[in-house]
N, C-alpha and C positions, 0 to 999 in steps of 0.2 A: 835528664835523670829524674827518676821517680823514687821517692823515699817513703817507706812505711813507718809510722810512728805509733807505738802502742799505748802511750800515755799522753795524749795531746792536751789534756786539761791540767797536767802537773806543772810545777814550777819550771822544770827544765824542758819537758816535752813541748809545752806551749811556746816557749821562746825559740826552740829549735825550729818548730813549724813556721813561725812568723819570719824568722831570718831566711829560711829556705825559700819561702814564698817571695820575700823581698828580692832574693837573688834570681827570681824567675824560674825556679825549679818546681816540678810537680810533687805534690805531697798527698799521701793517702793517710787518713787518720782513722783509728779504731776507737769507738766510744759507745758505751752502754747508755750514755746520757747526752743525746745530741744538743740539748739546750746549753750544755756547758762549753760546746765548741762552735757555737753559732758564728762567732766572728771569723774563725778559720774557714768554715764552710762558705761564708759570704765572700771570702777572699779567693775562693777557687779550689780549696782543698777538697779532695774526694773523700767523702764520709762513708765508712762501712760501719753500720750500726750493729752492735752486739758485744759479746764478751770475748776476751782473749783466751778463755779456756774452751771456746767453741771452735773445733777444727774447721768447720765450714766458713766461719767468719775469718779466721786466719788465712785460709786458702783464697777466699775472695779478695781480701786486702792485698795479698802478695802477688797475685797474678799481674804480670807485666812490670813488676817493680825491679829496680836495680839495686836498692840498698834498704837496709832495715836499721832503725834505731830502737833498741830494746832496753826498757827500764823495768826492773822488778817492782811491781806495785806494792806499797807498804800496807797491805791489807791485814793488819795484825789481829783483826777481829775473828779471823778464821782459826779454829782449833788445829786445823791441819796445815797451817801456813807454810811450814818448811817443805813438806812433801808436795803441796800444791804448787809452790814456786818452782820446785825442781821439775815437776811434771809439765807445767805450761811452757817452761823454757825448752825442755826437750822436744815437745810438740812443735813449738814455734821454729826451732832450729831445723827440724826435719822438714817442716812445711816450706821454709825458706829455701832449703836445698832442692826440694821437689820443684819449686818454681824458678830455680836457677838464679836466685838472687846472688849478685856478685860480691856484696860486701855487707857485713853486719858490724855496727858499732854498739857495744854492750856496756851499759853503765854498771859498774861494780863499786867496790869500796876498798879503801886501804884496810888491810887486815883480812881480806877475803881468803888469803892462803891458809887461814886457821882451819877452814873446813868444818866438818861436823862437830857438834857439841859447842857451838858458839852462837846459839840462838838464831835470830834472823840473819845475822851476818854469815853464819855458817852455811846457809843455802847458796850463797853467791859463788862459791867455788864450783859447785855442780852446774850452776847456770853458765859460768864461763866455759867449762869443759863441754857442755852440751853443744854450744856454738862452735867450739874448737873442733869437735869431732864431726860436725855436719858440713861446715863450709870451708872453703879454701882461703878466704880473705876475712879475717876477723880482727877487730881492734877492741880490746877490753880497756876501759878507762876506770882505774881504781882511784876514786876521788877521796879527798880528805874529809874531815869533820865539817859538815855544812855550817856556815856562819848563821844560817837561818834557824838552827837549833836553839840559839840563844834567845830567840823570840819567845820560846816556851818558858823562859825564866823571868819574864817581865813581872808577874805577880810577886815573886820573892824579891826581885830588885826593888820594887816599889815599897813593899812591906818591911823588908829587913836589910836592904842594901846588900843582898847576898845571892850568889849563884850557887846552888847546891848541885853537885854532880858526882858521878862515879869515876870520872877520869882521874888517874893517879896525879897527885898534885904537882909532882916534879917532872912529869914526862912531857917532852916536847912532841907535839903532833902537828900535821898539816891541817890548816883551816882554810876553807875555800867558799867563796860566794857562788850560789847556784847560777847566777848570770854568767860567771866566768866558765863554769862547766858547760853551759849551753853554747857559748861561743866556741869552746874547744871542739865540741861535737860538730858544729857547723863547719869549722875549718877543716876537720878531717873528712867530712862528707863531700865537701866541695873540691878537695884535692884528689889527685889520682890515688886510688887505694893501693896500699902496700900488699904484696902477696904474702900469704902465710898468716900466722897467728902472732899478735903483738899485745903485750900488756904495757900500758902507759899510766903513769901517775898524774894526778891533777892536785897540786899542792898549795895553791895560794901563794902569797909573796914570801912567807916565812913560816917555819915551824914555831909553835908557841906552847908554853905551858899554860894550863888553865889559870894560874895565878896572873901571868902576864896578860892573858886574854881579858881577864876581869879588869885589869888596870887600863887596858885600851878602851874597853867599854865604858868604864868610869870617866875617862877623859872625853870620850865621844859624846856621852849623854849629859855630862856636866853634873854628875852626882856621884857620891861614893858607892863603889861596888867592890865586894871582895868575893873570893871563891872559897868554898868549903867542901872538901871531899867527904862523901858519905860512904859508909860501909855497905857491904852487900846486905846485911841484916837491916840496916836503916832503909835501904832502897826497897826491900820487900815490905817492910812495915808501912812505908809511905804509900806503896801500891795498894796494900790492904785497906788503909784508911780512906783512900779515894775510890774504893770499890772496884779496882781493876780485877777482872776475872782471873781465876787461878791459872788457866792455861796461858794467858798473856803474861802474867807475872813470872811464871816458870820459864817461859821462853826468854824474857828480858833478863832475868836473873842469870840464866845460862850465859848470855852474852856478856853481862857485867863481870861475871866470874872469869871469863876468858880474857877480857880486857885487863882486869887487875892482875891476872897471872902472866901478862906479857905475851900472850899468844897472838894478839892482833896487831903487833907492831907494823909500821909502814915498811913494806919490803922493797918498794921501788925507790931508788935514789933520787934526790932532788937534782934536777938539771935545769938549764934555761928553758927547755921545752915543757917541763912539768910545772914551771913557775908561772902563776897567773897574777894579774895586776891588782885586783881589789884588796886593799888592806882591811884588817878588822877595824882599825880606827875609822877609816872612811865608811865602812859598813855601819858602824855604830852611829856615826853622825847622820847618815842619810836614811837608814832603815830603822835601827833600834830606837833612836831618840824620838822620832815622830810617833812610833808605836807606844813608847812609854808615856808620852804626853797625852795621847788619846786615852789610854787606860787610866791615867791619873785623873783626867777630867771625868771619866765615867764613875770612878770611885767617889769623887766629890758629890756627883749628882745622886749616887745611891745613898750617901749619908743624909 
């Protein structure tokens, strides 16, 4: 089996590539920056250098492949992000079909069913449908809120013991570690692919409110942490103060508005198959705590 991976230097794509190579499978990786995937290349992955929005690059990578793992790159610096995402997914799906790829695993997100007018999240429904319309065997994985997102909150955790977020304070949502997402992808790729189009959730061990998430993080890192919900206006003001370009701010505000309006609820029910093992408490102890300690030491040095 040969699998094509379009984001081999990402948190999930890199782990999927490593695990497939560990299993003795052939892997083709697409990368504009070969220096970022040297380790995979040295392990035997076939490298196709170039951009995923280049049809010739996609075609070269997919020749002779059996499966494709597709991740939407979070390139929010593009003013045309949503239309670009939709276009490259449509091209990739058609190219996969032309090369007779048997199975595509597509990483999506909980709430993708919201569709248009949901910022970067809104593009994912078009991505899902592009592969659904092109291939006979497609597995879409709608993952919950990445636990890694909390790493972005380390500065305010250190400075004010607070996580500021736009998630509604009382809403329970699935939270999942990217390592568990990668393992789920590998398990699906190594199994016999199901015929047809399937949407599966990846939900972590339990749904959590942001307040409970902050409590687990507090316990895991050994210092007080609380959650404070910010309004849409506060989110926009914060982006302005940090110099976020208007096109990015507008896209993110559109997503935040959809989330607060309840349009991005988790449509997929929790089942034993959608439940993954890494708890937020474990993640806080093993990932967030060391990161907080490193940043705290840097802060002392800067003083």
